[in-house]
A tleap script that builds the chain and sets N, CA, C and O, in Angstrom:
source leaprc.protein.ff14SB
mol = sequence {
  NMET ALA ILE ASP ASP ASP ALA LEU ASP LYS
  LEU ALA PHE LEU ALA ARG LEU ASP LEU PRO
  ALA GLU ARG ARG GLU ALA VAL ARG GLY ASP
  LEU GLU ARG ILE LEU GLN PHE VAL ASP HIE
  LEU GLN GLN ALA PRO VAL ASP GLY ILE ALA
  PRO MET ALA HIE PRO SER ALA THR ASP CYS
  ARG VAL ARG PRO ASP GLU VAL ASP ALA THR
  ASP ARG SER GLU ALA LEU THR ALA LEU ALA
  PRO ALA ALA SER ALA GLY LEU PHE LEU VAL
  PRO LYS VAL ILE CGLU
}
set mol.1.N position { 1.658 -3.314 -30.038 }
set mol.1.CA position { 0.735 -4.431 -29.987 }
set mol.1.C position { -1.058 -3.919 -29.934 }
set mol.1.O position { -1.495 -2.962 -29.295 }
set mol.2.N position { -1.762 -4.758 -30.695 }
set mol.2.CA position { -2.999 -3.934 -31.445 }
set mol.2.C position { -3.550 -4.721 -30.154 }
set mol.2.O position { -2.953 -5.664 -29.633 }
set mol.3.N position { -4.725 -4.216 -29.735 }
set mol.3.CA position { -5.818 -4.272 -28.982 }
set mol.3.C position { -7.378 -4.493 -29.466 }
set mol.3.O position { -8.220 -3.600 -29.554 }
set mol.4.N position { -7.545 -5.734 -29.726 }
set mol.4.CA position { -9.198 -5.881 -30.491 }
set mol.4.C position { -10.419 -5.603 -29.712 }
set mol.4.O position { -10.375 -5.085 -28.596 }
set mol.5.N position { -11.212 -5.854 -30.144 }
set mol.5.CA position { -12.472 -5.576 -29.579 }
set mol.5.C position { -13.165 -6.507 -28.214 }
set mol.5.O position { -13.879 -6.197 -27.260 }
set mol.6.N position { -12.520 -7.824 -28.708 }
set mol.6.CA position { -12.682 -8.583 -27.403 }
set mol.6.C position { -12.119 -8.251 -26.295 }
set mol.6.O position { -12.739 -8.141 -25.237 }
set mol.7.N position { -10.476 -7.996 -26.472 }
set mol.7.CA position { -9.865 -7.533 -24.979 }
set mol.7.C position { -10.388 -6.543 -24.411 }
set mol.7.O position { -10.643 -6.375 -23.218 }
set mol.8.N position { -10.628 -5.536 -25.747 }
set mol.8.CA position { -11.312 -3.895 -25.098 }
set mol.8.C position { -12.482 -4.274 -23.971 }
set mol.8.O position { -12.499 -4.014 -22.768 }
set mol.9.N position { -13.414 -4.953 -24.760 }
set mol.9.CA position { -14.538 -5.125 -23.571 }
set mol.9.C position { -14.214 -6.134 -22.434 }
set mol.9.O position { -14.651 -5.923 -21.302 }
set mol.10.N position { -13.586 -7.040 -22.664 }
set mol.10.CA position { -12.862 -7.957 -21.243 }
set mol.10.C position { -12.239 -6.963 -20.505 }
set mol.10.O position { -12.671 -7.185 -19.374 }
set mol.11.N position { -11.250 -5.687 -20.399 }
set mol.11.CA position { -10.598 -4.762 -19.976 }
set mol.11.C position { -11.885 -3.912 -19.292 }
set mol.11.O position { -11.920 -3.669 -18.086 }
set mol.12.N position { -12.525 -3.660 -19.866 }
set mol.12.CA position { -13.595 -2.252 -19.589 }
set mol.12.C position { -14.612 -3.357 -18.732 }
set mol.12.O position { -15.214 -2.636 -17.935 }
set mol.13.N position { -15.066 -4.752 -18.539 }
set mol.13.CA position { -15.551 -5.195 -17.723 }
set mol.13.C position { -14.798 -5.268 -16.731 }
set mol.13.O position { -15.274 -4.710 -15.742 }
set mol.14.N position { -13.628 -5.814 -16.557 }
set mol.14.CA position { -12.838 -6.206 -15.543 }
set mol.14.C position { -12.810 -4.585 -14.556 }
set mol.14.O position { -12.974 -4.491 -13.340 }
set mol.15.N position { -12.613 -3.717 -15.311 }
set mol.15.CA position { -12.481 -2.034 -14.419 }
set mol.15.C position { -13.459 -1.980 -14.299 }
set mol.15.O position { -13.640 -0.882 -13.772 }
set mol.16.N position { -14.352 -2.439 -14.425 }
set mol.16.CA position { -15.972 -2.107 -14.258 }
set mol.16.C position { -16.064 -0.879 -15.086 }
set mol.16.O position { -16.526 0.066 -14.447 }
set mol.17.N position { -15.769 -0.619 -16.294 }
set mol.17.CA position { -16.126 0.949 -16.630 }
set mol.17.C position { -17.192 0.508 -17.523 }
set mol.17.O position { -17.308 -0.656 -17.908 }
set mol.18.N position { -18.117 1.658 -17.905 }
set mol.18.CA position { -19.143 1.855 -18.722 }
set mol.18.C position { -18.341 2.938 -19.836 }
set mol.18.O position { -18.079 4.123 -19.628 }
set mol.19.N position { -17.985 1.960 -21.330 }
set mol.19.CA position { -17.010 2.470 -22.065 }
set mol.19.C position { -17.884 2.716 -23.268 }
set mol.19.O position { -18.064 1.810 -24.082 }
set mol.20.N position { -18.565 4.188 -23.448 }
set mol.20.CA position { -19.454 4.490 -24.703 }
set mol.20.C position { -18.871 4.197 -26.199 }
set mol.20.O position { -17.663 3.972 -26.274 }
set mol.21.N position { -19.414 4.188 -27.033 }
set mol.21.CA position { -18.628 3.706 -28.214 }
set mol.21.C position { -18.232 5.105 -28.874 }
set mol.21.O position { -17.597 5.099 -29.928 }
set mol.22.N position { -18.465 5.862 -28.489 }
set mol.22.CA position { -17.583 7.468 -28.977 }
set mol.22.C position { -16.369 7.551 -28.343 }
set mol.22.O position { -15.424 8.171 -28.832 }
set mol.23.N position { -16.304 6.744 -26.871 }
set mol.23.CA position { -14.700 6.917 -26.300 }
set mol.23.C position { -13.994 5.575 -26.455 }
set mol.23.O position { -12.836 5.623 -26.041 }
set mol.24.N position { -14.409 4.267 -26.986 }
set mol.24.CA position { -13.593 3.165 -27.445 }
set mol.24.C position { -12.183 3.127 -28.422 }
set mol.24.O position { -11.253 2.320 -28.450 }
set mol.25.N position { -12.449 4.345 -29.190 }
set mol.25.CA position { -10.992 4.442 -29.997 }
set mol.25.C position { -10.123 5.163 -29.411 }
set mol.25.O position { -8.971 4.974 -29.803 }
set mol.26.N position { -10.275 5.979 -28.549 }
set mol.26.CA position { -9.179 6.813 -27.744 }
set mol.26.C position { -8.857 5.850 -26.551 }
set mol.26.O position { -7.693 5.499 -26.352 }
set mol.27.N position { -10.070 5.347 -25.616 }
set mol.27.CA position { -9.006 4.141 -25.156 }
set mol.27.C position { -8.356 3.552 -25.342 }
set mol.27.O position { -7.295 3.478 -24.722 }
set mol.28.N position { -8.751 2.718 -26.467 }
set mol.28.CA position { -7.841 1.715 -27.395 }
set mol.28.C position { -6.359 2.433 -27.597 }
set mol.28.O position { -5.285 1.964 -27.219 }
set mol.29.N position { -6.519 3.374 -28.117 }
set mol.29.CA position { -5.009 4.279 -28.230 }
set mol.29.C position { -4.476 4.556 -27.509 }
set mol.29.O position { -3.357 4.902 -27.887 }
set mol.30.N position { -4.700 4.661 -26.037 }
set mol.30.CA position { -4.213 5.096 -24.866 }
set mol.30.C position { -3.886 3.960 -24.454 }
set mol.30.O position { -2.804 4.083 -23.880 }
set mol.31.N position { -4.255 2.841 -24.432 }
set mol.31.CA position { -3.933 1.369 -23.750 }
set mol.31.C position { -2.871 0.578 -24.759 }
set mol.31.O position { -2.137 -0.357 -24.439 }
set mol.32.N position { -2.985 1.178 -26.007 }
set mol.32.CA position { -1.874 0.646 -27.191 }
set mol.32.C position { -0.591 1.448 -26.616 }
set mol.32.O position { 0.310 0.968 -25.928 }
set mol.33.N position { -0.701 2.552 -26.985 }
set mol.33.CA position { 0.356 3.544 -26.207 }
set mol.33.C position { 1.074 2.788 -24.956 }
set mol.33.O position { 2.198 2.302 -25.084 }
set mol.34.N position { 0.360 2.725 -23.765 }
set mol.34.CA position { 0.817 1.927 -22.636 }
set mol.34.C position { 1.360 1.104 -23.262 }
set mol.34.O position { 2.546 1.379 -23.447 }
set mol.35.N position { 1.004 0.088 -23.739 }
set mol.35.CA position { 1.489 -1.513 -23.699 }
set mol.35.C position { 2.886 -1.115 -24.821 }
set mol.35.O position { 3.674 -2.052 -24.954 }
set mol.36.N position { 3.119 -0.231 -25.361 }
set mol.36.CA position { 4.202 -0.007 -26.306 }
set mol.36.C position { 5.283 0.730 -25.399 }
set mol.36.O position { 6.466 0.883 -25.707 }
set mol.37.N position { 4.698 1.139 -24.283 }
set mol.37.CA position { 5.672 2.041 -23.539 }
set mol.37.C position { 6.009 0.842 -22.422 }
set mol.37.O position { 6.946 1.220 -21.720 }
set mol.38.N position { 5.616 -0.259 -22.107 }
set mol.38.CA position { 5.786 -1.256 -21.415 }
set mol.38.C position { 6.981 -2.339 -22.377 }
set mol.38.O position { 8.053 -2.857 -22.066 }
set mol.39.N position { 6.514 -2.337 -23.093 }
set mol.39.CA position { 7.592 -2.948 -24.084 }
set mol.39.C position { 8.835 -2.514 -24.341 }
set mol.39.O position { 9.793 -3.280 -24.249 }
set mol.40.N position { 8.991 -0.995 -24.758 }
set mol.40.CA position { 10.063 -0.553 -24.548 }
set mol.40.C position { 10.879 -0.573 -23.106 }
set mol.40.O position { 12.080 -0.307 -23.072 }
set mol.41.N position { 10.065 -0.936 -21.827 }
set mol.41.CA position { 10.845 -0.606 -20.715 }
set mol.41.C position { 11.251 -2.285 -20.608 }
set mol.41.O position { 12.307 -2.478 -20.006 }
set mol.42.N position { 10.675 -3.300 -21.022 }
set mol.42.CA position { 11.062 -4.824 -21.196 }
set mol.42.C position { 12.192 -4.634 -21.667 }
set mol.42.O position { 13.116 -4.749 -20.862 }
set mol.43.N position { 12.510 -4.313 -22.976 }
set mol.43.CA position { 13.780 -4.199 -23.512 }
set mol.43.C position { 14.831 -3.169 -23.078 }
set mol.43.O position { 15.752 -3.076 -23.890 }
set mol.44.N position { 14.934 -2.330 -21.947 }
set mol.44.CA position { 16.353 -2.250 -21.292 }
set mol.44.C position { 17.021 -2.801 -20.988 }
set mol.44.O position { 16.624 -3.767 -20.336 }
set mol.45.N position { 18.608 -2.655 -21.201 }
set mol.45.CA position { 19.670 -3.740 -21.034 }
set mol.45.C position { 19.422 -3.492 -19.455 }
set mol.45.O position { 19.441 -2.419 -18.851 }
set mol.46.N position { 19.163 -4.907 -18.921 }
set mol.46.CA position { 19.477 -4.411 -17.236 }
set mol.46.C position { 20.674 -6.154 -16.694 }
set mol.46.O position { 20.680 -6.946 -15.751 }
set mol.47.N position { 21.232 -6.017 -17.580 }
set mol.47.CA position { 22.077 -7.601 -17.546 }
set mol.47.C position { 23.545 -6.744 -16.120 }
set mol.47.O position { 24.375 -5.843 -16.245 }
set mol.48.N position { 23.304 -7.315 -15.392 }
set mol.48.CA position { 24.377 -6.988 -14.533 }
set mol.48.C position { 24.095 -6.021 -13.304 }
set mol.48.O position { 24.964 -5.852 -12.449 }
set mol.49.N position { 23.021 -5.472 -13.246 }
set mol.49.CA position { 22.109 -4.578 -12.294 }
set mol.49.C position { 21.451 -5.325 -11.168 }
set mol.49.O position { 20.505 -6.036 -11.507 }
set mol.50.N position { 21.734 -5.303 -10.036 }
set mol.50.CA position { 21.418 -6.019 -8.938 }
set mol.50.C position { 19.617 -5.608 -8.752 }
set mol.50.O position { 19.546 -4.427 -9.091 }
set mol.51.N position { 18.824 -5.886 -8.534 }
set mol.51.CA position { 17.153 -5.992 -7.965 }
set mol.51.C position { 17.700 -5.151 -6.707 }
set mol.51.O position { 18.693 -5.269 -5.990 }
set mol.52.N position { 16.524 -4.170 -6.757 }
set mol.52.CA position { 15.973 -3.385 -5.851 }
set mol.52.C position { 14.898 -3.415 -5.043 }
set mol.52.O position { 13.899 -3.703 -5.703 }
set mol.53.N position { 14.604 -3.199 -3.603 }
set mol.53.CA position { 13.061 -3.543 -3.277 }
set mol.53.C position { 12.915 -2.247 -3.459 }
set mol.53.O position { 11.911 -2.077 -4.151 }
set mol.54.N position { 13.562 -0.958 -3.102 }
set mol.54.CA position { 13.309 0.657 -3.277 }
set mol.54.C position { 14.163 1.020 -4.211 }
set mol.54.O position { 15.317 0.595 -4.266 }
set mol.55.N position { 13.565 1.983 -5.161 }
set mol.55.CA position { 14.647 3.177 -5.769 }
set mol.55.C position { 15.598 3.881 -5.309 }
set mol.55.O position { 16.658 4.101 -5.895 }
set mol.56.N position { 15.165 4.422 -3.841 }
set mol.56.CA position { 15.887 5.443 -3.127 }
set mol.56.C position { 16.495 4.571 -1.860 }
set mol.56.O position { 16.035 3.581 -1.292 }
set mol.57.N position { 18.000 5.505 -1.587 }
set mol.57.CA position { 18.528 4.772 -0.555 }
set mol.57.C position { 17.728 4.186 0.458 }
set mol.57.O position { 16.564 4.557 0.605 }
set mol.58.N position { 18.294 3.202 1.258 }
set mol.58.CA position { 17.823 2.158 2.232 }
set mol.58.C position { 18.476 2.860 3.398 }
set mol.58.O position { 18.382 2.064 4.333 }
set mol.59.N position { 19.029 3.843 3.772 }
set mol.59.CA position { 19.718 4.184 4.815 }
set mol.59.C position { 18.479 4.706 5.902 }
set mol.59.O position { 17.475 5.169 5.361 }
set mol.60.N position { 18.500 4.665 7.074 }
set mol.60.CA position { 17.880 4.912 8.103 }
set mol.60.C position { 17.752 6.153 8.764 }
set mol.60.O position { 18.412 6.257 9.798 }
set mol.61.N position { 16.937 7.299 8.358 }
set mol.61.CA position { 16.809 8.896 8.880 }
set mol.61.C position { 16.162 9.179 9.962 }
set mol.61.O position { 15.885 10.354 10.204 }
set mol.62.N position { 15.772 8.085 10.881 }
set mol.62.CA position { 15.098 8.481 11.902 }
set mol.62.C position { 15.983 7.653 13.202 }
set mol.62.O position { 16.720 6.667 13.167 }
set mol.63.N position { 15.571 8.479 14.253 }
set mol.63.CA position { 16.501 8.367 15.462 }
set mol.63.C position { 17.017 6.918 15.881 }
set mol.63.O position { 16.044 6.171 15.984 }
set mol.64.N position { 18.081 6.342 16.125 }
set mol.64.CA position { 18.517 4.976 16.665 }
set mol.64.C position { 17.658 4.610 17.531 }
set mol.64.O position { 17.003 5.470 18.120 }
set mol.65.N position { 17.517 3.555 17.734 }
set mol.65.CA position { 16.680 2.763 19.014 }
set mol.65.C position { 17.044 2.835 20.363 }
set mol.65.O position { 18.019 2.088 20.441 }
set mol.66.N position { 16.848 3.248 21.336 }
set mol.66.CA position { 17.484 2.902 22.841 }
set mol.66.C position { 16.079 2.292 23.513 }
set mol.66.O position { 14.869 2.358 23.293 }
set mol.67.N position { 17.205 1.500 24.699 }
set mol.67.CA position { 16.453 1.034 25.511 }
set mol.67.C position { 16.010 2.060 26.126 }
set mol.67.O position { 16.667 3.091 26.268 }
set mol.68.N position { 14.494 1.830 26.685 }
set mol.68.CA position { 13.544 3.044 27.690 }
set mol.68.C position { 12.819 1.983 29.035 }
set mol.68.O position { 12.348 0.881 28.753 }
set mol.69.N position { 12.826 2.411 30.180 }
set mol.69.CA position { 11.994 1.976 31.099 }
set mol.69.C position { 10.348 1.931 30.627 }
set mol.69.O position { 9.550 2.823 30.338 }
set mol.70.N position { 10.231 0.197 30.708 }
set mol.70.CA position { 8.738 0.526 29.841 }
set mol.70.C position { 7.745 0.153 31.300 }
set mol.70.O position { 6.549 0.437 31.234 }
set mol.71.N position { 8.172 -0.341 32.303 }
set mol.71.CA position { 7.527 -0.438 33.011 }
set mol.71.C position { 7.031 0.850 33.982 }
set mol.71.O position { 7.565 1.344 34.975 }
set mol.72.N position { 5.622 1.228 33.182 }
set mol.72.CA position { 5.262 2.709 33.870 }
set mol.72.C position { 3.679 1.869 34.584 }
set mol.72.O position { 2.708 2.611 34.441 }
set mol.73.N position { 3.435 0.908 35.077 }
set mol.73.CA position { 2.251 0.474 35.949 }
set mol.73.C position { 1.953 1.648 37.150 }
set mol.73.O position { 1.063 2.493 37.241 }
set mol.74.N position { 2.936 1.360 37.898 }
set mol.74.CA position { 3.060 2.679 39.260 }
set mol.74.C position { 2.143 4.024 38.917 }
set mol.74.O position { 1.135 4.480 39.458 }
set mol.75.N position { 2.857 4.415 37.892 }
set mol.75.CA position { 2.513 5.659 37.336 }
set mol.75.C position { 1.100 5.812 37.136 }
set mol.75.O position { 0.324 6.611 37.659 }
set mol.76.N position { 0.824 4.555 35.959 }
set mol.76.CA position { -0.494 4.973 35.560 }
set mol.76.C position { -1.336 4.174 36.286 }
set mol.76.O position { -2.361 4.017 35.622 }
set mol.77.N position { -1.403 3.536 37.436 }
set mol.77.CA position { -2.016 3.013 37.977 }
set mol.77.C position { -2.920 4.257 39.153 }
set mol.77.O position { -4.069 4.310 39.591 }
set mol.78.N position { -1.354 5.349 39.359 }
set mol.78.CA position { -1.703 6.247 40.377 }
set mol.78.C position { -2.541 6.964 39.823 }
set mol.78.O position { -3.196 7.612 40.641 }
set mol.79.N position { -2.899 7.190 38.434 }
set mol.79.CA position { -3.907 8.257 37.868 }
set mol.79.C position { -5.133 7.607 38.064 }
set mol.79.O position { -6.061 8.316 38.452 }
set mol.80.N position { -5.294 6.680 37.922 }
set mol.80.CA position { -6.660 5.950 38.002 }
set mol.80.C position { -7.457 6.039 39.199 }
set mol.80.O position { -6.882 5.570 40.182 }
set mol.81.N position { -8.692 6.536 39.425 }
set mol.81.CA position { -9.598 6.730 40.561 }
set mol.81.C position { -9.129 5.329 41.185 }
set mol.81.O position { -8.217 5.420 42.007 }
set mol.82.N position { -9.643 3.997 40.902 }
set mol.82.CA position { -9.197 2.889 41.900 }
set mol.82.C position { -8.125 2.332 41.032 }
set mol.82.O position { -7.813 2.494 39.853 }
set mol.83.N position { -7.688 1.651 41.975 }
set mol.83.CA position { -6.753 0.777 41.531 }
set mol.83.C position { -6.033 -0.407 42.705 }
set mol.83.O position { -5.732 0.133 43.769 }
set mol.84.N position { -5.806 -1.549 42.650 }
set mol.84.CA position { -5.300 -2.701 43.571 }
set mol.84.C position { -4.229 -3.304 42.705 }
set mol.84.O position { -4.211 -3.233 41.476 }
set mol.85.N position { -3.168 -4.021 43.609 }
set mol.85.CA position { -2.376 -4.807 42.880 }
set mol.85.C position { -1.675 -4.493 41.585 }
set mol.85.O position { -1.236 -5.331 40.798 }
set mol.86.N position { -1.618 -3.087 41.450 }
set mol.86.CA position { -1.187 -2.862 39.707 }
set mol.86.C position { -2.391 -3.073 38.995 }
set mol.86.O position { -2.221 -2.855 37.796 }
set mol.87.N position { -3.894 -3.518 39.370 }
set mol.87.CA position { -4.647 -3.356 38.481 }
set mol.87.C position { -6.080 -2.534 38.621 }
set mol.87.O position { -6.804 -2.490 39.616 }
set mol.88.N position { -6.256 -1.967 37.477 }
set mol.88.CA position { -7.499 -0.790 37.613 }
set mol.88.C position { -8.447 -1.342 37.937 }
set mol.88.O position { -8.835 -2.332 37.317 }
set mol.89.N position { -9.201 -0.775 39.182 }
set mol.89.CA position { -10.686 -1.415 39.548 }
set mol.89.C position { -11.559 -0.567 38.998 }
set mol.89.O position { -11.530 0.663 39.047 }
set mol.90.N position { -12.610 -1.508 38.287 }
set mol.90.CA position { -14.001 -0.787 37.995 }
set mol.90.C position { -15.327 -1.346 38.413 }
set mol.90.O position { -15.398 -2.434 38.985 }
set mol.91.N position { -16.388 -0.609 38.133 }
set mol.91.CA position { -17.546 -0.873 39.065 }
set mol.91.C position { -18.102 -2.125 38.249 }
set mol.91.O position { -17.644 -2.374 37.134 }
set mol.92.N position { -18.720 -2.610 38.609 }
set mol.92.CA position { -19.405 -3.885 38.339 }
set mol.92.C position { -20.807 -3.889 37.168 }
set mol.92.O position { -21.940 -3.920 37.649 }
set mol.93.N position { -20.660 -3.861 35.921 }
set mol.93.CA position { -21.921 -3.624 35.388 }
set mol.93.C position { -22.810 -4.486 35.082 }
set mol.93.O position { -23.984 -4.218 34.824 }
set mol.94.N position { -22.107 -6.018 35.093 }
set mol.94.CA position { -22.792 -7.312 34.916 }
set mol.94.C position { -23.421 -8.002 35.975 }
set mol.94.O position { -22.613 -8.587 36.697 }
set mol.95.N position { -24.783 -8.139 36.346 }
set mol.95.CA position { -25.533 -8.653 37.463 }
set mol.95.C position { -25.278 -10.004 37.036 }
set mol.95.O position { -25.725 -10.951 37.683 }
savepdb mol mol.pdb
quit
């Protein structure tokens, strides 16, 4: 697929690139090679292949979830300088 000057200007504008004249042909060639590769990928036979969310295996390699005691309010309020009825007491800062 050939990239004309208008398409190259638009791509440079959208990418916020300052494309000097001496680099235009090199960038155009790089983009055309990328588009050829994408075209090559689109022609790959994928009939009968199930879509995947990720190319690697989806098995979980972390530890299994286990129920743990979550009420640690007594232990945490014991660390506070002042607490009452499970709440932290702080000095008044607004009059």
